[in-house]
C-alpha positions in Angstrom: 3.3 10.7 14.6 -1.1 11.6 15.5 -3.6 14.6 15.1 -7.2 14.1 15.3 -7.9 12.8 12.2 -4.9 10.5 11.0 -2.2 9.4 11.5 1.4 9.1 9.3 3.0 6.1 10.0 6.4 3.9 8.4 6.1 2.1 5.0 5.2 -1.7 5.8 5.8 -4.7 3.8 1.7 -4.8 3.1 1.7 -2.2 1.5 3.5 -3.5 -1.3 0.0 -3.8 -3.8 -1.2 0.0 -2.8 2.5 1.1 -3.3 2.6 -0.6 -7.0 -0.4 0.3 -8.0 -0.1 4.4 -7.1 3.6 4.8 -8.4 2.3 3.4 -11.7 -1.2 5.0 -12.3 -0.2 7.5 -15.2 -2.5 9.6 -14.0 -0.3 10.8 -11.2 3.3 10.7 -13.8 3.0 14.0 -14.4 2.8 15.2 -11.1 5.7 12.7 -9.7 7.9 12.8 -12.8 8.2 9.3 -13.4 8.4 8.1 -16.4 9.2 4.0 -16.5 6.4 2.1 -13.6 8.1 0.2 -11.3 9.0 -3.2 -11.0 7.8 -5.3 -7.1 10.6 -6.1 -6.8 12.0 -2.8 -7.5 9.5 -1.4 -4.3 10.1 -4.1 -1.9 13.9 -3.3 -2.4 12.4 0.6 -1.1 10.7 -0.5 1.6 13.9 -2.0 2.6 15.0 1.0 2.1 13.4 2.8 3.6 13.4 1.4 7.1 17.5 3.3 7.1 18.0 6.2 8.8 16.9 9.5 6.0 20.0 10.8 6.9 21.2 7.6 5.6 18.8 7.3 2.0 18.3 11.3 2.0 14.8 10.7 1.8 11.2 9.1 3.6 8.4 8.6 2.4 4.7 7.8 4.9 2.0 6.3 4.6 -1.2 8.7 5.9 -4.0 6.6 7.8 -6.8 7.2 8.9 -6.8 7.5 12.7 -10.2 5.8 13.2 -10.3 3.2 10.7 -6.8 2.3 9.6 -7.6 2.6 6.1 -4.3 4.3 4.0 -5.9 7.7 2.4 -1.8 8.8 1.4 1.7 9.3 1.6 3.7 12.1 2.0 8.0 12.0 1.0 10.5 14.3 2.0 13.0 13.9 -0.7 16.2 15.5 -1.9 16.2 15.5 1.8 20.3 17.8 2.3 21.4 17.1 6.6 24.2 20.1 6.0 21.9 22.4 4.3 19.2 21.2 6.4 17.2 21.2 3.4 14.7 18.9 2.1 11.5 19.0 -0.9 7.8 17.6 0.1 5.8 16.2 -1.4 2.2 14.9 -1.0 -0.1 12.3 -2.8 -4.1 11.7 -1.6 -6.1 8.7 -3.2 -9.1 10.5 -4.9 -11.8 8.9 -2.5 -10.8 11.0 0.0 -9.8 14.7 -1.7 -11.3 17.7 -0.3 -11.4 15.9 3.1 -9.1 17.9 5.6 -6.7 15.0 5.2 -3.8 17.0 2.7 -3.8 20.0 5.5 -3.7 18.3 8.3 -1.1 15.5 7.3 1.3 18.3 5.9 1.2 20.4 8.8 1.7 17.1 10.9 4.7 16.5 8.9 6.3 20.2 8.6 5.9 19.8 12.1 7.5 16.3 12.2 10.4 17.6 10.2 11.5 20.9 11.5 11.2 20.0 15.4 12.6 16.2 14.9 15.0 16.3 11.5 16.5 19.3 13.0 15.3 20.8 9.3 15.7 24.8 8.7 14.1 24.8 4.9 10.8 22.4 3.0 9.9 23.6 -0.5 7.3 22.1 -3.5 7.4 22.2 -6.9 4.1 22.2 -8.3 2.4 23.1 -11.5 0.8 26.1 -12.3 -2.3 23.8 -12.9 -2.9 22.0 -10.0 -4.9 24.3 -7.9 -5.5 22.3 -5.3 -1.9 21.9 -4.3 -0.8 25.4 -4.8 -3.9 26.5 -1.7 -2.8 23.3 -0.1 0.0 24.2 0.1 -0.6 28.2 0.7 -2.5 27.0 3.4 0.1 25.6 5.9 2.5 28.9 5.6 4.6 28.1 2.1 5.4 31.0 0.1 6.0 31.2 -3.8 9.3 32.3 -4.0 9.9 31.8 -8.0 8.3 30.1 -11.0 10.4 28.0 -13.8 9.1 28.9 -17.6 8.0 26.1 -19.2 9.9 23.5 -16.7 7.7 20.5 -17.5 6.6 18.7 -20.7 2.5 17.6 -20.2 0.7 15.8 -23.6 -0.3 18.8 -24.5 3.1 20.9 -24.3 5.4 22.6 -22.0 4.1 24.1 -18.4 5.4 26.5 -15.8 5.8 25.7 -12.2 6.0 26.7 -8.7 8.3 26.6 -5.7 7.1 26.8 -2.7 9.5 26.8 0.4 8.7 26.8 4.6 11.3 28.2 6.2 11.4 28.2 10.0 
């Protein structure tokens, strides 16, 4: 899948070092709901499983890369996929060197179009901390609507914080 500036592609075995670095970056654990590090062995198995059908694995992770330079910009995920109810959650991470350049907007638009047109999804949702202003603005710009706030939902190093639930329906 490609757009003007970026392409979305499947995980490849050569992505293991980057995946290992990002999945074990404790700075992003709070937004990814990660509590423990991943081993390279676990991630190799994950990449192998990622080649299976989304209807089997209930998840899909794609690499966001520059269409021109092929540099990896970030990752976007479909998780908690439910084929019967035709819904799933969306998560996105853009490497700090590539933020504020429009890549996340382009990737999220491309990904949501793919989910609706090719996977037959009826709705997507995103859980976003009230403190993550950039993500809140991104998902709203793509058309996600705030449908609720879960009070004191996420435990952080500073205590508990609220989490917003956004949905995009088609």
